[in-house]
N, C-alpha and C positions, 0 to 999 in steps of 0.2 A: 457246524454253526448253522443256524436257521437264517432264512431271509428276514424274519422279524428282527433278529438280533443285529443283522447288518444294518437295517434301518435305524435301530436304536443307536448303533454307533454312529451312523452318519448324522444323526441329529443331535449330537452332543453339544455343538456350538449354540444351537437353538435353546437347549435345556440350560446351558450356562446363562444365557441372556435372561431366561425366565426366572431363573433363581434370583438374578441380580435386581429384577424388577418387581417380584411378587412376594418375596419372602416377608417383607414389611412394607408399609407405605413409606415411600422414600421421596425426598424433595427431587425436583428435576435435576438431571445431570447437566452441569455446566460444559460447554464445549472445551475439549482439551486445549490447553495452551501448548503451542509448538516451541520446543527448545531449539534455540540457535546459538551460534558461536558468539554473537554480539550482545545480545539482550533479549529480554522478553517481557511481555505484560505482567507476568507473575513476578519477576525480579523488580521491575519498576514499582509495582504495588508494595513489595516487601520493603524495598529502600525507603519508600514514603513512610511506612510505619516505623522503621528504625530510626528515622530522623526525628520522630516525635518522642522517643524514648529517652529516659535518664541512664546513666551508666548501670545503676543498681537494677533497673528493669531489664537491660539487655543481659547482664550477667545472670539473672534469674532463669533465662531460657537456655542457658549453656551447661546446666547441670540437672540431672533428673534424679528423682527418688526411686528407692527399691521398696515398694510398699510393705513386704513383710517386715522390714526393719526400720520404717519411717514414721512410726506413730508419733503424733504431736507435731509434725513438721509442716503441716499445711491445714488450712481451714476447710479445704474441700475434701469430699468423700475419697478415701482410698480403697479402691477395689483390690483385694488381694490378687496380685499378678506380677508382671515382670517390671513395669515402670510407670511413673507418673510425673508430668510436668505442668505446672499451673498455667493458666492462660492470663491474659491481661484484659479485664472487662472494659476499661475506658477506650481501648483500641479495637475491641471486638475480636481479640485473638483467643482461640478456643483452648480449653484445658485438654491435654493429651494423655490418653491411657493407653499403655502398650501391653500386648500380650504375646508370649511365644506361640507360634502358629505354624510351624513347618508342615505338620500333617493334620491340622485341625486346631481349634482354639483350645490351647493347652490348659491343664489344671493338674499338675503333675502329682502332688500328694494330697490332692484335694483341699487346696487352700480355700477354695469357694465351695463349701459344703453343699452338696447336691447339684451342683452345676455340672451338666454334661454337655457334649458336643459331638458332632459326627467325626469319626475317626477314619481318615483316608489311609489306603495301604501306604507302605514305606515309600520313600522317595525313589528308591531302586526300582520299585514295581512300577511307578509312574514312568519312569525312564525307559523301562522295559517295553512300554507301549509304543515307543518311537513316535508319539503322537501329541503334537502341540495342543490339539483340541482336548485331548484327555487332561493335560496339565492345566489348560485354561479353566476348563470346567471345575476341577478341584480348587483352584484359587478363587474362582468366583463363589463357590460354596462356602469356603472358609471365611472369605471376606464379608459375606452376608451374615453369617452367624456371629462374627466378631462385632459387626455394627449392631446387630441386635443385642448383643451383650454389653454394649456401650464402649467398645474399644475403637479407637480410630488410627492406631499404628500397629502393625503386625511384624514381629521378627521372623519374617518368613524368607524365601527366596535363597535357600542354601544351594551354593553351586560349586563348592570346593571339589575339585577332581579326586577321584580315587587313585592314589598313587601305591597304597599299600593295602592288600586284601584284608589285613587284620585290623584296620582302623575301626574302632568301635563306633564311629559315628557315620560310617559308610551308607548305613541304611537311610539316613535323612537326605542324603545328596543323590546326584543324578548320573553317576557313573564316571567313567574314565576318559571320555571323549570330549573335547571343548565344544565342538559344534553341537552334538546331541545335548549336552549340559546346558549350554547357553541358550539354546533355542527353547527348550522345555522350561527352564527356569524363567525366561523372559515371558512365556505364555502364561505360567503361574502367577508372576507378579502382575501381569496386566489383568488377569482375572480378579485377583485380590482387589487391585485399585479400582476396578470397574464399579465397586460399591462406595467410591468416594472416601476411601481411606488409604493410608499409606502402607506400602509394603517395602521392607528393606530388601537388599541383596547382601549375602553374607557367606563366609567370613573373610574379608579382604586383607591379606591373601595368604595362601600356603598354609592354612590351618589343616595339615594333612595327617595328623596323628593326634591322639588324645593323651598318650603317655607324656608327662612332662609338659603338657600344652602351654602352661603359664611361663615356661623358661626356654623351651626349645628354639634354636636358632636355624630356620630353614635357609639353606644356602643353594643358590642356583644362578647360572648366568642370566644376563639381561635378555638376550635373544630367546633363549629356551624358555624363560618364564612368560614372555610376551606371546610365544606360540602355543603355550599350553594353558596354564591356570588363568593368566590375565586374558587370554583370549575368550575363555568361557565367560568371565566377567563382562568383557566388553560387549559381547553378543547379547547377554542377558540384559545389559543396561539399555543398549540400543533398542531392543524389542519390547521390554517391560517398562522402561522409564521409571524405575523405582524412586520414590520421593526421598529414600535414604540408603547410604551404604554403611554397613557395619564393619569396622576394622576388627582384626583378629587379636587372639592373645599373644600369639608367638612373635618372635623376631623374625624379620626377613633380611637376610645378608648383613646382620650385625645391628640393626635398628628394630625396636619394637614396632610392630605393625601399626599401632595407633599413634606413633610419633615418627613415622617413616615418611619424610618429605618426598622421597622419590616417587612412593606409591601414591600417596594422597594428593600431593600438589602437582608433581610433574606428569604422572600418568593419568589419574583419574580426572583432575580438574583442568589440567592444561591440555594434554593430548586428546582426551575424550570429550572435553567441553562439558563435563558433568556439572549440574546446576543445582542439584539437591544438597543435603547435608551429610556429614560424616558423623555417625555416632559410634561410640566405643562399644566393645563387648563389655559385659558386666564384670568388672574387676580387672580390666585391661589397661587402664591408665597409670602411667608412671612418673609424669611430670606435668608442670604447668606451662611455662613459657615455651619450651621446646615442643611439646605436643601440640599447642595452639598455632605456633608459627610453622609447624610441619603440615598442618592442614586438618587437624582434628577439630571438629565444630561443637561437639557436645559429649560431656562425661555422662554416661548412662549408669543407673544403678549405683549412685555414688557411695552408698554404704558398704559396698563390696571392694571399694578401693582402699589403699592405705590412708589416703587423705582426700579432702575435697579440693581437688586441684583446680577445678573450674569455678569455685565459688569465691571466697574471700581472697585466696592467693592469686587468682586471676585478676581480680580488680586490683590488687597490690601491684602486680606486674604491669598492668596498664598504666597506673600512676607513676611507677618507676621507669617507664619507656621501654620495658623489656618486650611487651607486646604491643604494637600500634593500635590506636583506636580504630584505624581503617580495618584492621584484621578483626576485631571485635564486631564491627559493623557487618563485616562479610559473614562471619559465623552466624550472626542472628538472621541476617537476611536469607542465608541458605536454608535455614530451618524454616523460615516462614514460606520461602519459594517451594520447598518440598510439599508443604501442607497446601499451598494455593494450587500448584499445578495438578495435584492429585484429586482436588475437590474436598480435601479434609478440612480446610479452612472454613469456619462457620458452624452453623447448627447442623451437622450432618449425622448425629447419632441420636437415638431416641431418649427422652428424659428419663424414661424407666425402661428396664430390660423387658423385652418381649420374647416370646417362645418362637424359635425359627421353625421353618417347615422341615422338620426332621425326617418326614417320610420321603419327600422329594429329594433330600440331601443323601439318604441312604442309597438311592438309586445311583447317584453320582459315585459314591465310594464303591459299590458293587461293580459298575461299569468299569471303573479304574482298575480294580482288582482282576476282572475277567480279562482285560486288555493286557495286563502286565504279567500274568502267570505264564511261565515258559515251560513248554514241554521238551526237556532235555534229550530223553531217550524213549523209544517206543518199539523195541524189538518185537517182531511178529505181530505188530498192531494189537498189542495187548489192550491199549486203549483206543477209543472209549470203551467203557465197561461193556462187555457183551451181554446182551439179554439172556443168554444161556446160563450165565453164572446165577445160581440160585442161592448161594450161601457165601456171603462175603464177611471177612473179619477186618475191623478196623482197630489198629493197634497204636498206643502210645500218644504222646505229644498233648495230652489233656484234650484230645479231639473229641471227647464226650461233651465237654462244656464250652470249648472257646478256641480262639486262635491267639498266638502270641503277637506282642508288640514290642517294639524297640523302647529303650529307657532313656531318661533325661529330660531336658527342658522341652522336648517335642511331645511328651506323653499326654495323650488325650484321655479324659475320663468319658469313655464312649457311652452313647445312648444304649441302655440295656444292662449296663453295670459291668463289673469286673468279677467273673466268677472265680478267678484265681488271682491273688496279689500277695507277693512275698517280699517282706522288707528285707533290707540288706544291713548286715552288721559291719562290713569293711568295704573298702574300695572308694575311689574318688568320687563315685555318685551316690554314696550311701545316704547322703543327706537330702537328696532331692529326686531319688529314683526308687521304684519298686519293680520287681518282675511282675508284669501285668499282662494278663489275657483279655480280649474282647469277648463279650458273650455272643458268639456265632459258632455253634457247634457244626463242625463237618460231619460228624456221625448223624445227628438229627437231619441235616440237610440231605445226606445221602439216603437215609430211610424214606424221606418224603419224596425224593426224586426217583426212587426205585421200588414203587409198590409191588407187592407180591415177592420181593426178594428178602431173604433173611440177612440182615445186617447185624452181626454181633459186635461186642466191644470187649477188648481185653487192654488194661492199662500198661502191660509191658513190663511190670516190676518182677514178675516171677518168670524166669526164662523158660522152665519146663511148662508152665501153663500157656505161655505164649506160643512156643513152638508147636505144642499140641493143637491149639486153636488154629494156627495157621495151616497145619498139615490136613485138619479136617474141612477146611473150606475150599471153595473153588478160586478164590482170590483173596490175597492179603494186601491190605493197604497200610503201610506203616508210616506214622507221622514223625519226622526227626525235627527237633528244635535246637536252636542255638540262640541264646539271648545276648545282644549286645547293646551298649549304651554309651552315651556321652560320658566323657571324663574317665573312661577306661577302655584300653584296647584288649582284644583277646590275646592270650598268650601264644596261641597256636591255631592252626586252621582245622584241627580235628573236632568232630562232633563231641561235646561233653557227655559225661555220665555213661560211658560205655555203650553209646548208641550204635557206634560202628559194628560192634561185636553183636548187638541185638539184631541189627539189619542183616548181617552176615548169616546169623543163625536161622532167622525167619526164612531168608532166601533159599537156604539149604533144605529147609523142610517143604517150602512151597515154591514151585518153579514160576508161578504166576503172582509175582509180587510187584507191587508199586510202592515206590519210596516218595512221600510228599515232604518237601524240604521247607520249613519255616525258619529261615536263617537271615542274619543281617547281612550277608554277602556270600562270597565263595567259601566253600569247605571242601576238604579232600574227601574223596569217596573211594576207600580201599575195596569196597564190595561191589563196585560198579559193574564189573564183568559177570556178576551173578544175579543182578537185579535187571529184569527187561525193561522196566519202564520207570523213569524218574521225572518228577514235576516240581519245578522250582516255583514255590508259592510266595517267597519272600516273607515280610509281615503283611498279611493281606488285609488288614483293616476291619471295621466293625461288620461288614458283611463278607468276611473272608470265607466262612463256612459255606455259605451259599455259592460263592464264586468258585471255590474249589470243587464242590460238587457238581456245578454246571460244566466245568472243564472235564472232570473225570467221566461223566456219563455222557458227554457229547452234546449236551443241549447248547453248550458254546464251543466253537472250534477254537483251539489255542492259537494265539497269534503274537504272544510276547516274544521278544528277542533280548538276549543278554546285553546290558549296557556296561558290563564289566567281564574281564576275562576270568575264567576258572583254571586256576593253575593244577597241573598234574600232581605236583609235589611242592613242598615248601621252599625248595632251593631254586624254583624258577623266577619268582618276583625279584625286584632288585634288593629288597631286604627280607630276610627269611622271618624275621620276628620284631617286635616293637623296639625301635631304638631307645635306649635309656631305661627300658624296663628293668634291667639288672640293677642299675643305680638307684632307681626308685625303690625297688624291693629291698636293697641293701639298707637304705635309709630307714624303711619301715621297720626292718628287723632291728636295727640299732635302737630306734625309738622304743620298740617293745621291750628290748633287754634292758634299757635304762630309761624309764618313763620320766625320771626328774629332769634328764637332759634332753628331752624330746624336742624342745624349742630350739636347740642348737643344731639339730640335724636339718640342714636346709639343701634341697636340691639345687645346684648351681646350673646356670645356663650351659647347654651342651649343643653341639651342631649336629644337624642331619643334613649330609651332602646328597643332594638328589642327583645321582650319577646318571640317572636316564635322561636328565634334561628334559627335552620337549617330547621324547619318545615314551610317553606315558601308556601303560596297559598294553593293548595288543601291538602297538609299535615297538615296544621292547622285546616282546616275543618274536616278532618277525626280524628285527635287527640281530638278535642273539640266535635266531634259527631254532627256536623252542617250540615244541608242540604242546599246547595246553590241554587240559581235560576237555574244555568246551571253549571255543573262541568267542570273542566279542561279536556280536550280532547274531549268534546262533539261536535258533528256536525251530521246533518242528511244528507240523500241522497235521490234522486228520485228512487233508487233501494234499495235492502236489502242484507245484508251480514251475514254469519253464520261462526262459527268456530267450527271444529269438529276434533275428534281424537287427542287431545293434549298429548303431552308426554314431561314431565320435566326431564332434566338431570342435574346432579351435578358433584362433583369432584372439579377441580380447577376453574371451571367456572360454572355459572348458565344460562342454556338455556332451551328454550321450542320450540318444533316443532309441528305445527298443520296445518290443512287444512282451507284455506279461500275460501268459495264459494259465488259467486254472485248468490242469489236465487231470484233476481227480474226479471223484463222483460226489463231493460235497461243496457247498458254498464255503468260503473262506476269505481270510485276510492275509495279504503278503506285505512284507516290508523289503522292497528292493533297496540295495545300498550301493553306493558308487565310492569307490577308493581311488585316490589320485596320487601322482608323484612324478618327479623328473625321471626321464629315462637314464640320464648319466648320474653316477655318483652312488647308486644302490641304496639311498635312503628309504626307509620303510613308507609304504603307502599310508595316507591319511583318509579318514571318512570325509568326503567332500559334499555329499548330498544323500538324502534318503527320502523316502516317501512311505505312507501307509495306504494300501489300495484294497478295496473290498471287491471280490469277483465272484460271481455266480459259477457253479460248475460249468466248464467248457467255455467260459467267456474269455475274450482276449481284449486287452486294451493297450494302446500305444502311448508311452509316457515318455517324458523328457526329464532328466535330472541335469541341473546346472551347478557346477562346484561352487562353493563359497570362495571368493577370490583369496581371502587371508589364509585358508587352507592350502590353495595351490601355491601361495607366495611362501617366502622365507622372511624373517624379520631381520632387517640390516641396521645395526646400531650406528653405522656411519652416515646413514641418510639424514636423520634416522626415519624409519618407516618400513613399509612392506615393499619387497622387490620380487616381482615376477620376471624370471629370467627367459629370455627368447629361446625356443627350442622345442624339442618333442617331449611330450608328458605321456605317461602311461595312465590308462584307465582300466579299472577292473570292475565289472558289474557282478554282484554276486549276493549271496544270502547271508554271508558273515565275513569277518575280517580275513579269513583264511581261504576264502573261495576265490580261486584264480581260473575258474572254468572259462570265463569270457574276459578276454584281454584285448584291449584296443590301444590306439595311440592317436594323438593329435598335436598339431603345432601351435604354439601360442607366441604372441608377440610381446616384447618386452614392456613392462609398465611398472609404475611405482604407485604406492597408496599411503596416505598419511598415517602416522602412528596410531 
């Protein structure tokens, strides 16, 4: 890493602000309204508006159109996108246009012909940065582009914890730890909303697999849920203050998430004091009175549900006394409060679409990719690429033309186009996903970065030609890909299409082999002992080729850390394969055998018991005494760091102060991590705090990490609330979740915290 790169990283927050204020001319931002437990200026304004509405006007705000299926249902322009809700001109209430936007302003199968956007790397790549500034800059960029395209509500903020490595949607989310995921989701949401538009946080809650996602019943105890998935949402909502929460498709402990009173009313609105509105996921509503009374405020994408539950049926339920008028008023007021508090209320989007500053935004995407790429292995310091290597061969993965992206509602039609795009004939995502690459060629980027070096290309389809090319080179760089997507889980953790065998053959022919992994999450690596260097590039976004080349050549020193555990084999995670996949496959086979009876083949609700409880990811591995392939938090650098002179301090908070020294000969970035837990009981340690610190070679800096109190605590359903027991607590300072080199302890006093 160069000093210039460290400076660029340090100025990301400044860049985010610049994007928010210069991408287009914007109206001045209003001062943010403070949320409090009793009331707010935004809610008072919303209540005053609701008091002036008729029942029909109120009902009109409580269900939204799905533009691709809503022709003729509004007199306003329908932009092909995710959602549309008309405004009310006489009260100055704006029209709302919604877009999917986890990784950029989505345009999945090019509903909007010719409309491109900047594509960030996957959520896991952002999480791997361990840097809220990276997450906020990405959110700010997406929000700026969305506003320029006339959207004012973004379906962003995915914070579902990774419980299973085969989940097809893991790439969108932020890993397995509630503190890391919650902090980065909150920063991303805040970035989006700095543009005076709304971001959601989603999917509330336990949307942890895509197999049977419309019917699965996620089952877990109250305390375990509060200490894992709900904690991630709680932190994200506190830090990001999203205008809306999106409830999930699945059931949670027997009730659909979008009509789950415990989740929507007891936890979200009562315990957390959430003041915005709850929107459904598209096609996730199952009732009228039950859903409304449970806390659902708005039916989204109504055409995808079995009925217009929140249209005429809701009005009828009010007239029959099944849903109180006070509840209707609250539903509308929450919708307006979310718009007002975020600044989306009023004339906040341009009358006509304008062209975003794509050049500046591409820099944000590249910085995020560089910060999130993880150097997993580097035996013999094979990387960075030595200048003595005069002949390099790049193999496979379509690296000659681009980098892979994940599929589903988050798909961005990136600036530069899609050099590879493959339609799907089968699977849950076939109607709205394609296997898509962004036009950022690692091969071309390497050739540009290595003048005077011969960089050849082999597509990897012929084993003999590939092995021969690898043998004749000084260095082989093989790109491995695994495409994952919303609506489908991967059946196993192997690389598809015999790539494992190809990598093994290349490594046998060329001892200097680098494997670059473009995957949606963890994969098994049966060839790992034979490959000296492995780089986890995730789905690296529209500047992924340039970012990968910068890491491989040493122009950027790798600093990413794994936000998710990589298992050594499929038996290590709590569930070795997607639950219900066999049932779903059986129904598909039956329907294929008897097409005339296909409509009778219905996948019934089935349970998934989360036996790991709150011990998600690395905690499960510690609890079971399992050694993963690579632990949570792992990541190498081209330099080295040491931790010295640690001092732990207790009392009402748990903290540790220590020196971090760059002991190598390069500038670099380290990610010190603090893991905490009670001395008694033997419970797994939890990530309590972390930071990202740039150090020049030889530089030492003394830092203090203070543990998040709810991570130190346990949730007590009898209080109810968080309880920190008096006594001794263990503190591990390390470079990953398995590092116990530096262990300390401190004493905490007893205390309780609200739910």
